N, C-alpha and C positions, 0 to 999 in steps of 0.2 A: 689271515692277515699276512700279506706277502710284501717284502721289501722290493724296491725297484732301484737298480744301480745304473747310473749313466757314467761311463768312463771315457773321457777324451773323445767325445762324439763330435764329428764334423759332418756337414752335409753341403755339397756343392751341386748346383743345378747347371746344366749346359743347354741353354735354349738354342733355338735354331739359328739365331744370328751369331752365335759363337762367343758371346760375352759370358764369362762364368759368373754365377751368382752364389756367393758364399752365405748360405742361410744360417749355418751354425759353425762355430769355430771352437774346437777343443772344449766342449762343455762337459763338466764333471760334477755330479752331486748324487746323493742317495735320498730316496723317499723311504722313510722308516715304516715298519709294519704298523698298519692301522692309522697312519698319519693322514691329515688333510693338508697336502702341500699345494700352495698356489704359485703358479708361474705367471709373472706379470711383466709387462713391457709395452712399449708403443707398437703401432702397426709396423710390420716388417722386421720385428726383432727376432723372429724365429720361434715364437711360442707354439703356434699350431704345427709347424714342421716337426718340432720336438715331440709333440703328442702323437703325431702320425708315425714317427719312428718307433715310439714305444709300442704302438698298436700293431706295427708291422706293415702299415700301408705304404711306407717308404723304407728304403734301405740306407743306412748311413754310409757315407763315403769312407769314413774311417772311424775307429773307436768301437766300443762294445756296449751292449745293453743286456742286462740280466733281470729276470723277474723271479722272485723266490729262489735266488741263488742259481738259477738255470740260465745259461747263455742263450740269447734269443737269435743269434746270428743266422741260423738255418731253420728257424721255426716259423711256420706259416701263421698269418694273422688268426685264423680260426682255431689254432692250437695253442695260443698264448694265454687263454683264459682271462682275457681282459674285455671289458665292455665300455663302449664309447658313446657319449651323448654329445650331439652336435648342436651348433647354434640354430640351425633351421629345422629342428625337430626330426626331420627325415622319417616321418611316419608314412605308412602305406595308405594312400588316400581312399582306396576302395575297401579297406578293412575297418571294422569297428574298433573301438578302443580295446574291447575284449580280445579281438583277434590279433591286434598289434602286440598286445602284451603276451599272448600265447605263442606267437610265431617262433621266437627263439627256442622254446621247449618242443614245439612240433618238429623243428629241424633236427632236434636230438632224439626224436621218436620216444618222448616221454609218454607214458600212458595217459589216456584222456582224463581220468579222475584226478591224477596228480596235477595235470595242467590246470584243471578247473580250480582245484584247491589253491594252487600257487597264484593264479590270476586274481582270485577273489581276496586272498590275503594281501597281495601287493596293492590292489586297488584300495583296500581298507587302510593300509599304511599311508597311502598318498592322498586319501580323501576323495577318491574319484569313483567310489562304488556305484553311485547313481548314474554314472555316465558311460558305463561299459557298452551299452548298445548304440552309442552314437559314433558317427563317422568323424574323422578329424575336422572336416569343414564345419561341423556343428558344435565344435568345442571352442572355448576361448583360448587365447594365447597361453595363459597360465595352465589351463587344463591340458592342452596339447603337450606342454613341456613336462607336466607330471606324467603323462603317458610315456613320453620318451625316456624319462628317468626310470619309470617302472619297467620298461622293456629291458633296460640295463640291469636293474636290480634282480629281476626274476631269474636271471641266469646264475646268480650267486657267484660272480667271478672273483678272482683273486684281487683284481685291481680295477677301479673305476677311472676312466679318463673323461673329463668334461671340458669341451672346447667352447668357451664363452656361451654357456647355455642360457644365460639370462639377458643377453645384450639386446634382444629384439623386443623386450617387454618394457612397459612403461614403468616409471620410477617407483610408485607405490607397490606394484606387483613384484618388481625386482627385490625390494626390501622384504616383502612377505616371503617370497620363495627362498631368499638367502637364509632366513631364519629356519625355514623348513628343511633346507639342505643340511644345516648344522645339526638339527634334531635327528634327521635321517642318518647322518654319519655317526652320531653317538649311538644310535640303536643298532646299526649294522657293524660298526667297528672295522670296516674294510678300508684298505689303503685307497685314497683318492688323490688324483692329481688334477688340479683345476686350473684352466688357462683363462686369463682375463686381461684386458687392457685397462680396467678400472681399478685404480689403487684403493678406492674405498672398499670394493668387494674383497680385494686382497687382504686389507688390514682387518676386516671383520670376519673373514672366513678362515684364513690360514692359521694352522699351528705354526708353520714356517712359510716364508715367502722367498722365492728365487726370482731375482730381478735380471731380465735379459735386455740387452741393448746391442743392436747391430750384430746379432748372432753370438754374442759373448756373454757369459755369466758374469754379472757385476758383483753380486753379493747374495748370500743366502743366510737367513736367520729368522728369529722370531720377529713379529711385526714391530714391537716397540724397540727392539735392538736396531733394526734398520732405520727407524725414525730418529732415535737419539744418537746413533753411532754410525752414520752413513760412511762408506769407505771412499766415496768420491762425490763430485758435484752432480753427476747424473742421478745417483740414488737419492741424494739430498733433495734435488729438485723434483724428482718423480714421485717420491713418497711424501705425502703431506699436502693438504689443501687448506688455504692457499699455499703456493710454492714458497720455499725458503727464499729469503732475501740474500743476494750475493753482492758484497761491496768490495771493490778493489782497493788495495792500500798496502801499507807496510807496518811492521812492528819496529818501534824505535825506543831506545832507552831515554828516560827523563829523570836523571838523578838516580834515586833508589827505586823509582817506579818505572813502569813500562806503559807505552801508549800504542794504540792502533791509530794510525793517521791515514785517512782516506785519500785517494788520489783523484785530483780534479784538475783539468787543464786550465779552466778559466774561473774557478770559484775557490774561495778559501776552504782549506781542508777541514774535515771534522777531526777533532782530537779526542779520542776516547780512552779512558784509563782501563787497563787490564787488571783484574784482581789477581794478586799473588805474583809469582814468578813464572814466566813461560816455561813449559817443559822442554826437554831436550830437542824434540823435533822442531819446535817453534824457535828456539834460540839459534838453531842453525839457519833460520830464515830471516834473522834480524837484518833490517835495512834492504831486504829484497822483496820484490813484488809478490803478493799473495792475495787470496780471496777470503774474506770473512763471511760466514754464513750465519744468519740469525732467523729463527722461526718467527712468523707473524705474532704469535702469542707472547714472545719475549721482547716485544716493543710496546712500552707503556706510553699511553697518550693521555694528556690532561688538558682540557680547555683552559685558556687563560682566565676565563671568567669564574672558575671554581675556587679561586684563591688558594690553590695548592702551593704549599711552601717547601715540598720535598725537592731533592736534587733532580735536575734534569740536564740532559746533555746538549740539547740544541732546540731551536724552534723550527717548525715545519708548517707548510700550508696544506690543508686538506683539498686534494685535487678531485677525488671521487669517493663516493660513499655507496657501498653495496649492503643493503639491509636484507638479512636472511631470516629474521624472526628470532632465532635462538642466539644469534651473534651478528655483529656488524663488521665488515671489512672496510678499512680506510686505505686509500692510496695517498701517500704523503709525498710532497715535494720538499726536499731539504737541500738547498743549494742545487747541485747538479744531480743529486741522487733521487731515485724514485723508490720508495719503500712501501711495503704492504704491512698493515698492522691489524690484528684481530682484537676487537674491543667488545665490551658488554653491550647488549642490544638497547639498554636504556640510556646510553650516553647521549646527552643533548649536544649535538654538534651539527654544523651546516657546512656545505661546500664553500670553499674559499676562506674558511676560518683559519687563523693562526693558532697553533697548539704547542704545548711543551711536550717534548719527546725524551724519554729515558730508555736506554738500551740495557738489557740484562746481559752484560758482557761475560758474566760467569757461565752463560749458556751458549756462548759463541762457538762456532765451528771454524776451522781454518783449513784452506785447501791450496795446493800448488796450482798456480793459474793456468799452466799449459797442459799438464796431464790430468788435472782435476783431482788428483789423489789427496785424501785427507791427511792433514799433518798431525792431528791429534783427535 
């Protein structure tokens, strides 16, 4: 189990037209020994570039990378003792699954009997023992990906690097292989760094998640920490499905109480009571523009017909309904605001209906509107 340390790593590309591309900017974090760390972000955020830097396939413009406390600056890829699994499997098409698995050990001139023992043990671990005589073209997508993972495992490296290995698979198979990867990691206990653009994969796989955006590290932490305590609007919007609702407005005093008042150019403002007294960061923002963030599950919806007598904040019109089976997403129009709510799948509601809406203001997030930085 080897730690991986990334210290102030930047990577700049200089294409032929002369315009610099800053793929990474001063990225720093550590992957702990035996950890499954997920790097997540949209396309172009620098995820795969960072993985290639760790593997030694690219050189950083500045900064340092160490594996197992050893500086990798002058270490060739073949000597870093890392194994990489790619999105496109990268199997040798003329070799059987057996030969693809055996190939890394043959390069190391491992004795034949040891190779055979390792190949069969790896195939058993991944459930592909009956497919060892098949060429990649004769395997399903999931089977090819298992062979690719097995080719990495068989080397017993210090670190596994996985670059969106499941993105080419259909949804049910992705879910199945996600579970298998978790089981595999528990059995091997090796440090793994997993790159994905899918925040669901990130939340379900990672011990911790590092969020990248435009080449910069936004936040690193445990999945629920990122979900409940995002440091800015990007993390708040990227982690979580459906995305967080962001409402522009101001905090204003109302006697002994405090209100959040939404901003609207041509509609009456929503006036929402805040529980308790705003903390120091928010009190410094009183009467100044900010953004309030509220997760869809913290928006309570009650049809007018259900006779609900509990407090509600305002009425809204149901503009769209997305039925997912285990839950339903509603798009609500309230004055000039468009909000997304997550409700129970058995709620009887129709498009165009007017509903009562109550907001869980005790679960609200607040952000500075220009920088996007969290205020609490």
